[in-house]
N, C-alpha and C positions, 0 to 999 in steps of 0.2 A: 114248388114249381112256379113257375109263372104262366099267365094266359097264353103266351104263344105255344109253350109245351102242350099245354091242354089242348089247344086247337090242332095242333101236329098229331097227338095221339088219336084224337075224334077221328080227322080225316083218314089217318091208318086204318083205324077200326072199321069206317064206313067203307073203305077199300076192300078190306078183307070180307066184309059181309057181303058185299057186291061180287065175290069171286065165284062161289058156287051158283049163283043166280044166271051168272054169264056163261057158266059152264052147261047148265041145264038148256038154258034158253037160247040166248043171242050172244053171237061173238062180239058185239060192240060193247057190250055192257061190261065183258072181261077186259077189253082194252081200257076201258073207263076206270076199271077197277084198279088196273095197275097204273095207270095216270093218278089217281088219287092216293094210291100207296106211296109211288115217288113224290109227290107234292108234300105229303105228311112227313116223310122221313126227310125232306128237304128242309121242310119248316123246323121241324125238330132239331136236326142236326145245326141248322145254323143259330138257333137259339143258344145250343150248348158252346158252339164257337165264339158266339157273342160274348156269353158268361167268361170263357177263358182268357179272350183277349182283355177284357176290363179287368179280370183278376191279374193278370201280368202287367197290365198298365198301372193299376193301383200298388203291385210290388216294387215297381221300380220307378219308383216317383221322385227320382233324382238323389236319393240318397244312397251312396256309395259304400257305407259303413254298415255293421253287422245289424240284422233287423232288431236284436234284444241286447242292450247294452250287456257287458259281461258283469264284472263284480263292481257294483257301483258302490258300496259301502265298505270294501276292502275286508270281507269276510273270510276269503279262500288263502289269505296269507302272502298272496303275491306281491302286494304292495311292499312288504318289508322282506323279499327276497324268500320268503318260506318259513322266515324265522319269526318267532313269537317274542315277546318280553320274557316269559318265565323260560325261555332256553337260554339266559344269561347265565352263564357258569363261572363264577368267581369273581367277576367285574373287575378284573385287573386291568392293565393297561393294553390289553389285546397281543401283547407280544407273547412269544413263547419263552422257553430257556429257564433258566437257573434261577 
């Protein structure tokens, strides 16, 4: 995780710790704790959004083809139409008949 995520988590925890203090003593501490929780969640969520948008930008870097090339060395047999050399039966002229 990045520093921004940790900062968001620390602010959220600080707001959560202030909650019972606000309930026991003064109303304004409760309001401040909700503000800290909101700011922490906002910081944490925007960092996740930034990471997601950077990942999407990286994945769509102008290449319209597949991400991984298919069969580079022709091992699947599709280059030969699915036939291998060992499946040549007879070796004739290719025509059927008598």
